[in-house]
BALOBA-1460 file (C-alpha; in Angstrom, 3 decimals):
// residues 362
<rec num="1" residu="m" x="-26.209" y="4.637" z="-31.893"/>
<rec num="2" residu="a" x="-23.451" y="3.984" z="-29.353"/>
<rec num="3" residu="s" x="-26.020" y="4.378" z="-26.579"/>
<rec num="4" residu="g" x="-28.255" y="1.836" z="-28.302"/>
<rec num="5" residu="l" x="-25.472" y="-0.735" z="-28.652"/>
<rec num="6" residu="v" x="-24.662" y="-0.429" z="-24.957"/>
<rec num="7" residu="g" x="-28.356" y="-0.642" z="-24.111"/>
<rec num="8" residu="m" x="-28.683" y="-3.823" z="-26.197"/>
<rec num="9" residu="r" x="-26.541" y="-5.653" z="-23.627"/>
<rec num="10" residu="g" x="-29.723" y="-6.031" z="-21.597"/>
<rec num="11" residu="w" x="-31.932" y="-6.767" z="-24.618"/>
<rec num="12" residu="a" x="-34.993" y="-8.891" z="-23.889"/>
<rec num="13" residu="g" x="-35.493" y="-9.832" z="-27.561"/>
<rec num="14" residu="v" x="-38.920" y="-11.080" z="-28.576"/>
<rec num="15" residu="r" x="-40.231" y="-10.491" z="-25.049"/>
<rec num="16" residu="q" x="-40.323" y="-6.799" z="-25.942"/>
<rec num="17" residu="l" x="-42.550" y="-7.064" z="-28.999"/>
<rec num="18" residu="q" x="-43.541" y="-3.402" z="-29.024"/>
<rec num="19" residu="h" x="-39.922" y="-2.244" z="-28.820"/>
<rec num="20" residu="p" x="-37.765" y="-5.078" z="-30.221"/>
<rec num="21" residu="y" x="-34.621" y="-2.918" z="-30.347"/>
<rec num="22" residu="h" x="-33.207" y="-0.269" z="-28.076"/>
<rec num="23" residu="r" x="-34.816" y="3.083" z="-28.863"/>
<rec num="24" residu="s" x="-31.487" y="4.854" z="-29.353"/>
<rec num="25" residu="l" x="-30.294" y="2.224" z="-31.816"/>
<rec num="26" residu="q" x="-33.427" y="2.595" z="-33.926"/>
<rec num="27" residu="l" x="-33.085" y="6.376" z="-33.789"/>
<rec num="28" residu="g" x="-29.446" y="6.101" z="-34.870"/>
<rec num="29" residu="l" x="-30.422" y="3.878" z="-37.781"/>
<rec num="30" residu="d" x="-33.047" y="6.371" z="-38.945"/>
<rec num="31" residu="r" x="-30.643" y="9.303" z="-38.787"/>
<rec num="32" residu="l" x="-27.813" y="7.432" z="-40.501"/>
<rec num="33" residu="a" x="-30.166" y="6.295" z="-43.275"/>
<rec num="34" residu="a" x="-31.219" y="9.914" z="-43.862"/>
<rec num="35" residu="l" x="-27.573" y="11.014" z="-44.080"/>
<rec num="36" residu="c" x="-26.815" y="8.212" z="-46.532"/>
<rec num="37" residu="v" x="-29.683" y="9.333" z="-48.780"/>
<rec num="38" residu="r" x="-28.373" y="12.899" z="-48.747"/>
<rec num="39" residu="a" x="-24.883" y="11.679" z="-49.575"/>
<rec num="40" residu="g" x="-26.139" y="9.426" z="-52.385"/>
<rec num="41" residu="r" x="-24.930" y="6.270" z="-50.628"/>
<rec num="42" residu="a" x="-26.596" y="2.942" z="-49.895"/>
<rec num="43" residu="a" x="-27.990" y="2.966" z="-46.365"/>
<rec num="44" residu="p" x="-27.937" y="0.092" z="-43.864"/>
<rec num="45" residu="v" x="-30.849" y="-2.288" z="-44.444"/>
<rec num="46" residu="g" x="-32.342" y="-2.653" z="-40.988"/>
<rec num="47" residu="v" x="-30.852" y="-3.026" z="-37.538"/>
<rec num="48" residu="q" x="-29.179" y="-6.355" z="-38.329"/>
<rec num="49" residu="d" x="-27.184" y="-4.788" z="-41.159"/>
<rec num="50" residu="l" x="-26.409" y="-1.739" z="-39.025"/>
<rec num="51" residu="v" x="-25.027" y="-3.803" z="-36.140"/>
<rec num="52" residu="g" x="-23.465" y="-6.728" z="-38.002"/>
<rec num="53" residu="v" x="-21.836" y="-4.782" z="-40.843"/>
<rec num="54" residu="w" x="-21.712" y="-1.046" z="-40.209"/>
<rec num="55" residu="c" x="-20.868" y="-1.169" z="-36.500"/>
<rec num="56" residu="a" x="-18.817" y="-4.377" z="-36.438"/>
<rec num="57" residu="e" x="-16.921" y="-4.205" z="-39.746"/>
<rec num="58" residu="q" x="-16.743" y="-0.545" z="-40.804"/>
<rec num="59" residu="s" x="-14.872" y="2.235" z="-39.041"/>
<rec num="60" residu="v" x="-16.994" y="5.305" z="-38.415"/>
<rec num="61" residu="d" x="-14.752" y="7.530" z="-40.528"/>
<rec num="62" residu="a" x="-16.145" y="5.606" z="-43.543"/>
<rec num="63" residu="w" x="-19.680" y="6.699" z="-42.666"/>
<rec num="64" residu="p" x="-21.254" y="9.872" z="-44.142"/>
<rec num="65" residu="l" x="-20.644" y="11.829" z="-40.918"/>
<rec num="66" residu="e" x="-18.632" y="14.925" z="-40.156"/>
<rec num="67" residu="f" x="-16.370" y="14.954" z="-37.101"/>
<rec num="68" residu="d" x="-14.131" y="17.506" z="-35.472"/>
<rec num="69" residu="p" x="-10.552" y="16.414" z="-36.351"/>
<rec num="70" residu="d" x="-9.800" y="16.273" z="-32.614"/>
<rec num="71" residu="a" x="-12.391" y="13.487" z="-32.243"/>
<rec num="72" residu="q" x="-9.759" y="11.145" z="-33.758"/>
<rec num="73" residu="v" x="-12.238" y="8.675" z="-35.283"/>
<rec num="74" residu="r" x="-9.968" y="7.185" z="-37.936"/>
<rec num="75" residu="g" x="-10.090" y="3.392" z="-37.773"/>
<rec num="76" residu="e" x="-12.493" y="3.359" z="-34.807"/>
<rec num="77" residu="r" x="-15.345" y="0.827" z="-34.765"/>
<rec num="78" residu="l" x="-18.331" y="0.676" z="-32.433"/>
<rec num="79" residu="l" x="-18.163" y="-3.090" z="-31.984"/>
<rec num="80" residu="i" x="-15.084" y="-5.266" z="-31.557"/>
<rec num="81" residu="g" x="-15.463" y="-8.990" z="-31.071"/>
<rec num="82" residu="g" x="-19.193" y="-8.559" z="-30.628"/>
<rec num="83" residu="e" x="-18.775" y="-6.166" z="-27.692"/>
<rec num="84" residu="p" x="-18.996" y="-2.344" z="-27.552"/>
<rec num="85" residu="s" x="-15.513" y="-0.912" z="-28.003"/>
<rec num="86" residu="e" x="-13.949" y="1.671" z="-25.688"/>
<rec num="87" residu="f" x="-14.734" y="4.198" z="-28.386"/>
<rec num="88" residu="c" x="-18.391" y="3.107" z="-28.373"/>
<rec num="89" residu="l" x="-18.696" y="3.154" z="-24.581"/>
<rec num="90" residu="e" x="-17.242" y="6.646" z="-24.316"/>
<rec num="91" residu="w" x="-19.522" y="8.032" z="-27.021"/>
<rec num="92" residu="a" x="-22.461" y="6.472" z="-25.215"/>
<rec num="93" residu="v" x="-21.464" y="8.161" z="-21.969"/>
<rec num="94" residu="a" x="-21.092" y="11.482" z="-23.764"/>
<rec num="95" residu="a" x="-24.546" y="11.271" z="-25.352"/>
<rec num="96" residu="k" x="-27.099" y="13.640" z="-23.843"/>
<rec num="97" residu="d" x="-29.996" y="11.176" z="-24.010"/>
<rec num="98" residu="v" x="-28.173" y="8.048" z="-22.824"/>
<rec num="99" residu="v" x="-29.859" y="6.219" z="-19.959"/>
<rec num="100" residu="s" x="-28.328" y="7.118" z="-16.625"/>
<rec num="101" residu="e" x="-27.148" y="3.603" z="-15.824"/>
<rec num="102" residu="v" x="-24.551" y="3.781" z="-18.602"/>
<rec num="103" residu="h" x="-22.355" y="6.052" z="-16.495"/>
<rec num="104" residu="e" x="-23.666" y="6.068" z="-12.971"/>
<rec num="105" residu="s" x="-26.148" y="3.385" z="-12.106"/>
<rec num="106" residu="a" x="-29.155" y="3.776" z="-9.897"/>
<rec num="107" residu="l" x="-27.254" y="1.657" z="-7.378"/>
<rec num="108" residu="v" x="-24.331" y="4.085" z="-7.208"/>
<rec num="109" residu="k" x="-26.687" y="7.001" z="-6.697"/>
<rec num="110" residu="h" x="-28.618" y="5.103" z="-4.052"/>
<rec num="111" residu="i" x="-25.432" y="4.285" z="-2.121"/>
<rec num="112" residu="k" x="-24.314" y="7.913" z="-2.210"/>
<rec num="113" residu="d" x="-27.710" y="9.167" z="-1.085"/>
<rec num="114" residu="t" x="-28.020" y="6.612" z="1.707"/>
<rec num="115" residu="a" x="-24.483" y="7.205" z="2.968"/>
<rec num="116" residu="a" x="-25.178" y="10.936" z="3.103"/>
<rec num="117" residu="l" x="-28.511" y="10.388" z="4.876"/>
<rec num="118" residu="l" x="-26.878" y="8.149" z="7.481"/>
<rec num="119" residu="g" x="-24.084" y="10.661" z="8.044"/>
<rec num="120" residu="r" x="-21.624" y="7.944" z="6.967"/>
<rec num="121" residu="p" x="-20.128" y="9.197" z="3.681"/>
<rec num="122" residu="e" x="-17.163" y="6.846" z="4.133"/>
<rec num="123" residu="l" x="-19.511" y="3.948" z="3.313"/>
<rec num="124" residu="y" x="-19.600" y="4.981" z="-0.335"/>
<rec num="125" residu="a" x="-15.799" y="5.031" z="-0.531"/>
<rec num="126" residu="r" x="-15.624" y="1.688" z="1.269"/>
<rec num="127" residu="w" x="-18.132" y="0.094" z="-1.133"/>
<rec num="128" residu="r" x="-16.308" y="1.461" z="-4.152"/>
<rec num="129" residu="l" x="-12.944" y="0.243" z="-2.857"/>
<rec num="130" residu="f" x="-14.380" y="-3.221" z="-2.238"/>
<rec num="131" residu="v" x="-15.998" y="-3.765" z="-5.641"/>
<rec num="132" residu="t" x="-12.890" y="-2.445" z="-7.407"/>
<rec num="133" residu="s" x="-10.759" y="-5.022" z="-5.618"/>
<rec num="134" residu="h" x="-13.097" y="-8.046" z="-5.789"/>
<rec num="135" residu="a" x="-14.375" y="-9.218" z="-9.175"/>
<rec num="136" residu="v" x="-15.486" y="-12.726" z="-8.181"/>
<rec num="137" residu="l" x="-16.473" y="-13.951" z="-4.722"/>
<rec num="138" residu="g" x="-16.925" y="-17.549" z="-3.619"/>
<rec num="139" residu="p" x="-19.912" y="-18.400" z="-1.395"/>
<rec num="140" residu="d" x="-18.043" y="-17.882" z="1.884"/>
<rec num="141" residu="a" x="-16.360" y="-14.681" z="0.717"/>
<rec num="142" residu="f" x="-19.682" y="-13.296" z="-0.487"/>
<rec num="143" residu="l" x="-21.342" y="-14.047" z="2.852"/>
<rec num="144" residu="a" x="-18.461" y="-12.332" z="4.647"/>
<rec num="145" residu="a" x="-18.788" y="-9.322" z="2.338"/>
<rec num="146" residu="k" x="-22.500" y="-9.001" z="3.097"/>
<rec num="147" residu="n" x="-21.802" y="-9.111" z="6.839"/>
<rec num="148" residu="a" x="-18.849" y="-6.716" z="6.756"/>
<rec num="149" residu="v" x="-20.836" y="-3.721" z="8.048"/>
<rec num="150" residu="l" x="-23.421" y="-5.166" z="10.409"/>
<rec num="151" residu="d" x="-24.464" y="-1.811" z="11.866"/>
<rec num="152" residu="v" x="-25.657" y="-0.694" z="8.411"/>
<rec num="153" residu="p" x="-28.358" y="-3.115" z="7.163"/>
<rec num="154" residu="q" x="-28.317" y="-1.515" z="3.708"/>
<rec num="155" residu="w" x="-24.754" y="-2.763" z="3.179"/>
<rec num="156" residu="a" x="-25.888" y="-6.362" z="2.594"/>
<rec num="157" residu="t" x="-28.409" y="-5.144" z="0.011"/>
<rec num="158" residu="w" x="-25.690" y="-3.180" z="-1.769"/>
<rec num="159" residu="m" x="-23.598" y="-6.356" z="-2.010"/>
<rec num="160" residu="e" x="-26.586" y="-8.315" z="-3.354"/>
<rec num="161" residu="e" x="-27.148" y="-5.691" z="-6.054"/>
<rec num="162" residu="s" x="-23.461" y="-5.373" z="-6.915"/>
<rec num="163" residu="y" x="-22.831" y="-9.083" z="-7.491"/>
<rec num="164" residu="g" x="-24.850" y="-11.602" z="-9.480"/>
<rec num="165" residu="p" x="-24.580" y="-15.394" z="-9.972"/>
<rec num="166" residu="v" x="-21.941" y="-16.512" z="-12.462"/>
<rec num="167" residu="p" x="-23.768" y="-17.090" z="-15.800"/>
<rec num="168" residu="v" x="-23.306" y="-20.453" z="-17.484"/>
<rec num="169" residu="e" x="-21.654" y="-18.827" z="-20.495"/>
<rec num="170" residu="l" x="-18.993" y="-17.264" z="-18.256"/>
<rec num="171" residu="a" x="-17.740" y="-20.583" z="-16.877"/>
<rec num="172" residu="v" x="-15.155" y="-22.853" z="-18.491"/>
<rec num="173" residu="s" x="-15.128" y="-26.405" z="-17.117"/>
<rec num="174" residu="g" x="-16.905" y="-25.207" z="-14.005"/>
<rec num="175" residu="r" x="-14.546" y="-22.319" z="-13.309"/>
<rec num="176" residu="v" x="-14.485" y="-18.604" z="-14.070"/>
<rec num="177" residu="a" x="-11.322" y="-16.753" z="-15.128"/>
<rec num="178" residu="v" x="-10.113" y="-13.578" z="-13.446"/>
<rec num="179" residu="c" x="-7.548" y="-11.527" z="-15.389"/>
<rec num="180" residu="g" x="-4.095" y="-11.329" z="-13.818"/>
<rec num="181" residu="g" x="-3.777" y="-7.738" z="-15.018"/>
<rec num="182" residu="c" x="-6.997" y="-5.780" z="-14.424"/>
<rec num="183" residu="e" x="-8.268" y="-8.395" z="-11.917"/>
<rec num="184" residu="q" x="-11.727" y="-8.502" z="-13.529"/>
<rec num="185" residu="w" x="-13.594" y="-11.593" z="-14.720"/>
<rec num="186" residu="i" x="-13.103" y="-12.632" z="-18.335"/>
<rec num="187" residu="a" x="-15.899" y="-13.773" z="-20.625"/>
<rec num="188" residu="p" x="-14.652" y="-16.575" z="-22.936"/>
<rec num="189" residu="r" x="-14.578" y="-15.701" z="-26.622"/>
<rec num="190" residu="a" x="-16.690" y="-17.472" z="-29.230"/>
<rec num="191" residu="d" x="-13.671" y="-19.630" z="-30.152"/>
<rec num="192" residu="g" x="-13.300" y="-20.745" z="-26.531"/>
<rec num="193" residu="l" x="-10.142" y="-18.742" z="-25.841"/>
<rec num="194" residu="v" x="-9.951" y="-16.846" z="-22.563"/>
<rec num="195" residu="r" x="-8.278" y="-13.504" z="-23.222"/>
<rec num="196" residu="c" x="-8.941" y="-10.234" z="-21.482"/>
<rec num="197" residu="r" x="-10.613" y="-7.658" z="-23.745"/>
<rec num="198" residu="v" x="-9.487" y="-4.674" z="-21.678"/>
<rec num="199" residu="w" x="-7.320" y="-2.363" z="-23.794"/>
<rec num="200" residu="r" x="-4.552" y="-2.022" z="-21.233"/>
<rec num="201" residu="c" x="-4.231" y="-5.768" z="-20.756"/>
<rec num="202" residu="g" x="-4.043" y="-6.286" z="-24.509"/>
<rec num="203" residu="q" x="-1.004" y="-3.967" z="-24.655"/>
<rec num="204" residu="r" x="0.990" y="-5.868" z="-22.031"/>
<rec num="205" residu="h" x="3.645" y="-8.399" z="-22.990"/>
<rec num="206" residu="d" x="4.068" y="-9.478" z="-19.362"/>
<rec num="207" residu="l" x="0.386" y="-10.039" z="-18.582"/>
<rec num="208" residu="p" x="0.073" y="-12.742" z="-15.903"/>
<rec num="209" residu="g" x="-2.129" y="-15.698" z="-16.660"/>
<rec num="210" residu="p" x="-5.697" y="-15.699" z="-15.352"/>
<rec num="211" residu="v" x="-6.643" y="-16.890" z="-11.888"/>
<rec num="212" residu="w" x="-9.364" y="-19.556" z="-11.946"/>
<rec num="213" residu="v" x="-12.194" y="-19.554" z="-9.403"/>
<rec num="214" residu="e" x="-14.804" y="-22.256" z="-8.886"/>
<rec num="215" residu="a" x="-18.013" y="-21.023" z="-10.488"/>
<rec num="216" residu="e" x="-20.479" y="-23.052" z="-8.412"/>
<rec num="217" residu="g" x="-22.092" y="-20.769" z="-5.859"/>
<rec num="218" residu="a" x="-19.803" y="-17.868" z="-6.795"/>
<rec num="219" residu="r" x="-20.882" y="-14.305" z="-7.504"/>
<rec num="220" residu="r" x="-19.377" y="-11.986" z="-10.092"/>
<rec num="221" residu="l" x="-19.411" y="-8.185" z="-10.163"/>
<rec num="222" residu="e" x="-22.178" y="-6.880" z="-12.405"/>
<rec num="223" residu="p" x="-20.863" y="-5.933" z="-15.896"/>
<rec num="224" residu="e" x="-21.918" y="-2.301" z="-15.605"/>
<rec num="225" residu="l" x="-19.954" y="-1.913" z="-12.372"/>
<rec num="226" residu="v" x="-16.916" y="-3.586" z="-13.926"/>
<rec num="227" residu="r" x="-16.801" y="-1.057" z="-16.753"/>
<rec num="228" residu="f" x="-17.774" y="2.115" z="-14.937"/>
<rec num="229" residu="v" x="-16.525" y="1.561" z="-11.379"/>
<rec num="230" residu="a" x="-13.926" y="-1.212" z="-11.097"/>
<rec num="231" residu="l" x="-11.855" y="-0.652" z="-14.249"/>
<rec num="232" residu="p" x="-11.524" y="3.139" z="-13.735"/>
<rec num="233" residu="g" x="-10.894" y="2.420" z="-10.065"/>
<rec num="234" residu="h" x="-7.680" y="0.487" z="-10.668"/>
<rec num="235" residu="p" x="-5.600" y="3.480" z="-11.857"/>
<rec num="236" residu="e" x="-7.027" y="5.462" z="-8.916"/>
<rec num="237" residu="l" x="-6.019" y="2.827" z="-6.362"/>
<rec num="238" residu="d" x="-2.630" y="2.327" z="-8.006"/>
<rec num="239" residu="l" x="-1.908" y="6.056" z="-7.791"/>
<rec num="240" residu="a" x="-3.110" y="6.169" z="-4.172"/>
<rec num="241" residu="q" x="-0.735" y="3.367" z="-3.211"/>
<rec num="242" residu="r" x="2.213" y="5.016" z="-4.962"/>
<rec num="243" residu="l" x="1.581" y="8.304" z="-3.172"/>
<rec num="244" residu="a" x="1.232" y="6.474" z="0.146"/>
<rec num="245" residu="a" x="4.592" y="4.844" z="-0.557"/>
<rec num="246" residu="r" x="6.028" y="8.379" z="-0.532"/>
<rec num="247" residu="g" x="4.699" y="8.997" z="2.959"/>
<rec num="248" residu="a" x="1.292" y="10.549" z="2.211"/>
<rec num="249" residu="r" x="-1.985" y="9.930" z="3.938"/>
<rec num="250" residu="v" x="-4.226" y="9.330" z="0.927"/>
<rec num="251" residu="v" x="-7.979" y="9.774" z="1.280"/>
<rec num="252" residu="l" x="-10.073" y="8.005" z="-1.368"/>
<rec num="253" residu="y" x="-13.276" y="9.563" z="-2.721"/>
<rec num="254" residu="p" x="-13.640" y="12.313" z="-0.108"/>
<rec num="255" residu="k" x="-17.068" y="13.938" z="0.301"/>
<rec num="256" residu="l" x="-18.875" y="11.293" z="-1.731"/>
<rec num="257" residu="d" x="-16.456" y="11.385" z="-4.665"/>
<rec num="258" residu="a" x="-15.983" y="15.145" z="-4.935"/>
<rec num="259" residu="l" x="-12.461" y="14.119" z="-5.997"/>
<rec num="260" residu="d" x="-10.878" y="10.716" z="-6.543"/>
<rec num="261" residu="l" x="-8.276" y="11.314" z="-3.867"/>
<rec num="262" residu="v" x="-6.570" y="13.858" z="-1.687"/>
<rec num="263" residu="a" x="-2.987" y="13.176" z="-0.554"/>
<rec num="264" residu="l" x="-1.569" y="14.967" z="2.495"/>
<rec num="265" residu="w" x="2.036" y="14.891" z="3.751"/>
<rec num="266" residu="p" x="3.336" y="15.620" z="7.262"/>
<rec num="267" residu="d" x="5.213" y="18.690" z="5.989"/>
<rec num="268" residu="g" x="1.935" y="20.340" z="4.917"/>
<rec num="269" residu="s" x="2.144" y="19.484" z="1.210"/>
<rec num="270" residu="s" x="-1.134" y="18.302" z="-0.307"/>
<rec num="271" residu="v" x="-2.695" y="17.541" z="-3.673"/>
<rec num="272" residu="g" x="-6.268" y="17.022" z="-4.850"/>
<rec num="273" residu="v" x="-6.543" y="14.593" z="-7.753"/>
<rec num="274" residu="d" x="-9.082" y="13.421" z="-10.295"/>
<rec num="275" residu="v" x="-7.906" y="10.435" z="-12.362"/>
<rec num="276" residu="k" x="-9.354" y="10.134" z="-15.869"/>
<rec num="277" residu="d" x="-8.705" y="6.899" z="-17.749"/>
<rec num="278" residu="w" x="-10.363" y="7.617" z="-21.104"/>
<rec num="279" residu="h" x="-9.473" y="6.491" z="-24.601"/>
<rec num="280" residu="s" x="-10.737" y="9.707" z="-26.217"/>
<rec num="281" residu="p" x="-9.490" y="13.082" z="-24.950"/>
<rec num="282" residu="y" x="-12.130" y="14.781" z="-27.105"/>
<rec num="283" residu="l" x="-14.960" y="13.034" z="-25.246"/>
<rec num="284" residu="l" x="-13.249" y="13.251" z="-21.867"/>
<rec num="285" residu="a" x="-13.077" y="17.033" z="-22.237"/>
<rec num="286" residu="r" x="-16.886" y="17.137" z="-22.094"/>
<rec num="287" residu="r" x="-16.986" y="15.204" z="-18.820"/>
<rec num="288" residu="i" x="-14.455" y="17.114" z="-16.728"/>
<rec num="289" residu="k" x="-16.046" y="18.812" z="-13.752"/>
<rec num="290" residu="t" x="-14.879" y="21.919" z="-11.960"/>
<rec num="291" residu="f" x="-12.594" y="21.038" z="-9.066"/>
<rec num="292" residu="p" x="-14.051" y="21.787" z="-5.614"/>
<rec num="293" residu="r" x="-12.472" y="24.554" z="-3.551"/>
<rec num="294" residu="w" x="-12.218" y="23.837" z="0.178"/>
<rec num="295" residu="g" x="-11.121" y="26.352" z="2.804"/>
<rec num="296" residu="a" x="-7.993" y="26.052" z="4.919"/>
<rec num="297" residu="g" x="-9.945" y="24.615" z="7.856"/>
<rec num="298" residu="d" x="-11.374" y="21.747" z="5.830"/>
<rec num="299" residu="p" x="-9.749" y="18.337" z="6.529"/>
<rec num="300" residu="y" x="-9.464" y="17.719" z="2.788"/>
<rec num="301" residu="a" x="-8.161" y="21.127" z="1.765"/>
<rec num="302" residu="y" x="-5.394" y="20.782" z="-0.838"/>
<rec num="303" residu="l" x="-2.765" y="23.206" z="-2.074"/>
<rec num="304" residu="k" x="-2.608" y="22.076" z="-5.700"/>
<rec num="305" residu="g" x="-5.169" y="20.371" z="-7.959"/>
<rec num="306" residu="y" x="-4.292" y="17.862" z="-10.667"/>
<rec num="307" residu="l" x="-6.222" y="16.088" z="-13.374"/>
<rec num="308" residu="v" x="-4.236" y="12.903" z="-13.939"/>
<rec num="309" residu="v" x="-4.237" y="10.748" z="-17.074"/>
<rec num="310" residu="p" x="-2.479" y="7.339" z="-16.985"/>
<rec num="311" residu="h" x="0.833" y="7.566" z="-18.804"/>
<rec num="312" residu="d" x="-0.005" y="4.774" z="-21.259"/>
<rec num="313" residu="r" x="-2.923" y="6.823" z="-22.602"/>
<rec num="314" residu="l" x="-0.556" y="9.701" z="-23.328"/>
<rec num="315" residu="r" x="2.109" y="7.447" z="-24.775"/>
<rec num="316" residu="s" x="-0.328" y="6.050" z="-27.349"/>
<rec num="317" residu="n" x="-1.709" y="9.495" z="-28.266"/>
<rec num="318" residu="r" x="0.767" y="12.376" z="-28.310"/>
<rec num="319" residu="s" x="-2.001" y="14.930" z="-28.934"/>
<rec num="320" residu="y" x="-3.977" y="13.835" z="-25.884"/>
<rec num="321" residu="l" x="-3.241" y="16.731" z="-23.525"/>
<rec num="322" residu="k" x="-3.535" y="19.397" z="-26.215"/>
<rec num="323" residu="i" x="-6.938" y="18.113" z="-27.319"/>
<rec num="324" residu="l" x="-8.095" y="17.864" z="-23.720"/>
<rec num="325" residu="e" x="-7.107" y="21.407" z="-22.854"/>
<rec num="326" residu="r" x="-8.509" y="22.749" z="-26.138"/>
<rec num="327" residu="h" x="-12.002" y="21.347" z="-25.562"/>
<rec num="328" residu="s" x="-12.501" y="21.435" z="-21.783"/>
<rec num="329" residu="a" x="-14.476" y="24.420" z="-20.484"/>
<rec num="330" residu="a" x="-13.766" y="23.306" z="-16.906"/>
<rec num="331" residu="l" x="-9.996" y="23.422" z="-17.428"/>
<rec num="332" residu="r" x="-10.214" y="26.838" z="-19.066"/>
<rec num="333" residu="a" x="-12.250" y="28.076" z="-16.097"/>
<rec num="334" residu="q" x="-9.612" y="26.791" z="-13.661"/>
<rec num="335" residu="p" x="-6.193" y="27.347" z="-15.253"/>
<rec num="336" residu="e" x="-4.537" y="26.565" z="-11.911"/>
<rec num="337" residu="i" x="-5.534" y="22.885" z="-12.324"/>
<rec num="338" residu="e" x="-2.608" y="21.088" z="-13.923"/>
<rec num="339" residu="v" x="-3.084" y="18.146" z="-16.313"/>
<rec num="340" residu="v" x="-0.297" y="15.582" z="-15.973"/>
<rec num="341" residu="s" x="0.424" y="11.878" z="-16.242"/>
<rec num="342" residu="d" x="0.434" y="9.715" z="-13.134"/>
<rec num="343" residu="r" x="4.210" y="9.304" z="-13.421"/>
<rec num="344" residu="v" x="4.799" y="13.046" z="-13.550"/>
<rec num="345" residu="l" x="2.586" y="13.638" z="-10.528"/>
<rec num="346" residu="v" x="4.266" y="10.971" z="-8.385"/>
<rec num="347" residu="a" x="7.732" y="12.223" z="-9.304"/>
<rec num="348" residu="s" x="6.784" y="15.804" z="-8.355"/>
<rec num="349" residu="c" x="5.424" y="14.912" z="-4.903"/>
<rec num="350" residu="p" x="7.435" y="14.788" z="-1.646"/>
<rec num="351" residu="d" x="9.022" y="11.506" z="-0.574"/>
<rec num="352" residu="v" x="9.362" y="11.560" z="3.201"/>
<rec num="353" residu="g" x="10.372" y="7.926" z="3.550"/>
<rec num="354" residu="p" x="8.020" y="6.200" z="6.022"/>
<rec num="355" residu="l" x="5.080" y="4.429" z="4.448"/>
<rec num="356" residu="g" x="1.835" y="6.406" z="4.587"/>
<rec num="357" residu="e" x="-1.693" y="5.008" z="4.398"/>
<rec num="358" residu="v" x="-4.726" y="4.800" z="2.121"/>
<rec num="359" residu="v" x="-8.073" y="5.422" z="3.838"/>
<rec num="360" residu="c" x="-11.704" y="5.795" z="2.791"/>
<rec num="361" residu="g" x="-12.838" y="9.392" z="2.771"/>
<rec num="362" residu="a" x="-15.711" y="10.684" z="4.853"/>
């Protein structure tokens, strides 16, 4: 059902007469209706009732479903303000039959494959760094972005596919808002208010006001890339900059994203890091991959591996690390990998004084 709600973002409505709703949503409705019958409860009456009432107004713990207590579903809804919630998005990613573009789009795979074929793996890291840092581009900035890597013709195509024209519904008085916190574009709410829907921004009392960009001729990062590349990328870049401030040479996305970053200090200290910014530790546990092991002669060899969770995720859920470790087969298989907050990791690393650097990994 979560997969279907995410898939409905690209719904073509009556133009898809044979399949008017996303297949997964219809399948979810059928299965939920069967469970309701077994439980002696009234079932949702069609997709409209499922989406408008069950998904938008009811929390899933009120449904006739059984969950592992560690799933922490109490009070969670699939839709908030008409948009898939973090809870919904993460369940969609965890689903076995979800379309691949929910987590890693065809574009991301194409960029990785092409960069590897060209023998230029740093291009993937460079693309990812760029889209994470640029949510909206004016006409001149977009042209400059397309021409940034002239010796690789595919680069311009990647930019074209990463950014689309600013939709009419995104503009307010001819301008588009970019959040002062997460630095991503903001879709106005139905009531006309412009407030960032990102969880982290909603928790801040010191959130800067939005930056306004002229919408005419501008391009905005595609929504899928905002959610699954740019937003997770911000904690990664923030951590990289903090480690560089302690004198490290920080390599982003080495070996086509085998890890999020490797930090190396002049004294020989080094860490390999994967940053995981998930709402649900129960679902994150299913997605953790085994850390790569690189020999001493490898330029990205690291002495200690860390899975890092932003501290605000842990602060809002005291059971987070216990649930993660309890349900992750990858962490059990590699007990030497330590799970810590970003603050704990930075505090434990050397501080040699001179400013280091952040570079794109090859």
